[in-house]
C-alpha positions as CSV (number, residue, x, y, z in Angstrom):
1,S,-86.0,95.1,78.2
2,A,-87.8,98.5,78.0
3,P,-87.3,100.6,81.1
4,F,-91.1,101.4,81.3
5,L,-94.1,99.4,80.3
6,V,-97.4,101.2,79.7
7,A,-100.5,99.6,78.2
8,F,-103.4,101.4,76.6
9,C,-107.0,100.2,76.1
10,H,-110.4,101.8,75.9
11,I,-112.5,100.3,78.7
12,P,-111.0,100.1,82.2
13,I,-109.8,96.7,83.3
14,F,-110.1,97.4,87.0
15,D,-112.7,98.9,89.3
16,D,-112.6,99.3,93.1
17,D,-116.1,97.7,93.2
18,P,-116.0,94.4,91.4
19,T,-119.8,94.3,91.0
20,H,-119.8,97.8,89.4
21,N,-121.2,96.5,86.1
22,P,-118.2,94.6,84.9
23,G,-119.4,94.0,81.3
24,D,-118.4,90.4,80.9
25,V,-117.8,89.1,77.5
26,A,-117.6,85.4,78.3
27,P,-119.4,84.0,80.0
28,A,-122.1,86.7,79.6
29,D,-123.6,88.0,82.8
30,K,-127.2,87.1,83.3
31,D,-127.8,89.4,86.2
32,P,-130.2,92.2,85.2
33,Q,-128.1,94.9,87.0
34,Y,-125.6,94.6,84.2
35,S,-126.4,96.4,80.9
36,A,-125.3,95.0,77.6
37,D,-124.9,98.6,76.4
38,F,-122.5,99.9,78.9
39,A,-119.8,98.6,81.3
40,Y,-117.8,100.5,83.9
41,W,-115.0,98.0,83.5
42,Q,-114.2,94.8,81.6
43,R,-113.9,91.8,83.9
44,T,-113.2,89.3,81.1
45,C,-110.3,91.4,79.8
46,S,-109.0,91.8,83.4
47,Q,-109.0,88.0,83.8
48,L,-107.3,87.5,80.5
49,W,-104.8,90.4,80.5
50,G,-104.2,90.9,84.2
51,P,-101.9,87.9,84.6
52,L,-100.0,88.9,81.4
53,L,-99.6,92.5,82.6
54,Q,-98.3,91.2,86.0
55,K,-95.9,88.8,84.3
56,A,-94.6,91.5,82.0
57,R,-94.2,93.9,84.9
58,C,-96.5,96.5,83.4
59,Q,-96.5,99.7,85.5
60,L,-99.4,101.6,84.2
61,V,-102.6,101.0,82.2
62,I,-104.2,104.1,80.6
63,T,-107.9,103.8,79.7
64,A,-110.8,106.0,78.8
65,H,-114.5,105.2,78.3
66,M,-115.9,106.6,81.6
67,H,-115.6,110.3,80.9
68,A,-114.6,110.8,84.5
69,Y,-111.0,111.0,85.5
70,R,-109.7,108.7,88.2
71,Y,-106.4,107.1,89.3
72,D,-106.2,103.6,90.7
73,P,-102.9,103.0,92.4
74,A,-101.0,99.7,92.2
75,T,-101.6,97.3,95.0
76,R,-99.8,94.3,96.5
77,D,-102.0,92.0,94.3
78,R,-102.3,94.2,91.3
79,K,-98.9,95.6,90.5
80,W,-100.0,98.1,87.8
81,A,-101.7,101.4,88.3
82,Q,-104.6,102.6,86.1
83,I,-105.5,106.0,84.9
84,V,-108.9,106.6,83.5
85,G,-109.0,109.7,81.3
86,G,-111.8,112.2,81.7
87,G,-114.1,113.5,79.1
88,P,-116.4,116.5,78.8
89,E,-119.4,116.5,81.1
90,L,-120.9,113.1,80.3
91,V,-120.8,112.3,84.0
92,K,-122.5,115.4,85.5
93,G,-120.4,117.1,88.1
94,K,-117.4,114.7,87.8
95,G,-116.4,115.1,84.2
96,F,-113.7,117.3,82.8
97,P,-111.6,116.8,79.7
98,T,-108.1,115.5,80.3
99,V,-104.9,115.3,78.4
100,I,-102.5,112.7,79.7
101,E,-98.9,113.5,79.1
102,G,-95.9,111.2,79.6
103,F,-92.2,112.0,79.5
104,T,-89.0,110.5,80.9
105,E,-86.8,112.3,83.3
106,G,-83.6,110.4,84.1
107,R,-84.7,106.9,85.1
108,S,-88.3,107.9,85.8
109,L,-91.4,108.1,83.7
110,R,-93.5,111.1,84.7
111,I,-97.2,111.3,83.9
112,R,-99.1,114.5,84.1
113,V,-102.9,114.6,83.9
114,H,-104.0,118.0,82.6
115,N,-107.5,119.4,83.5
116,I,-108.4,121.1,80.2
117,R,-111.3,123.0,81.7
118,T,-109.2,124.8,84.3
119,G,-105.9,124.8,82.4
120,T,-104.1,123.2,85.4
121,I,-102.2,120.0,86.1
122,Q,-104.8,117.8,88.0
123,D,-102.3,115.2,89.1
124,E,-98.8,114.0,88.5
125,Y,-97.3,110.5,88.9
126,R,-93.8,109.1,88.7
127,F,-92.8,105.5,87.8
128,D,-89.3,104.3,88.3
129,A,-87.7,102.2,85.6
130,R,-88.4,98.5,85.9
């Protein structure tokens, strides 16, 4: 019954490139291109949680792990958006520390992504109540 539904997890559960080292848990990938030490996203969690997020009408998933900010908009097949928070310079040339701020304004949830390095608002997103 909540007007907004936002989920938080550490490792992203979506990536534009499904072969981009998905870090499966079960069954474990045997392909040598995938490292057991690092995953860009978590395919197993996506398969387990994705349908639940869809059914619950989740609007946004906020993750971290990559140290490089990015926004994945919702699609026809994946109804929730994903924000990956940035960290300091672990991905050379792409990384900047972020603070993700959320607040309601009327019947909207507003999300601001602050670029801490420049002291500016990097991006802003709005989600209408469910």
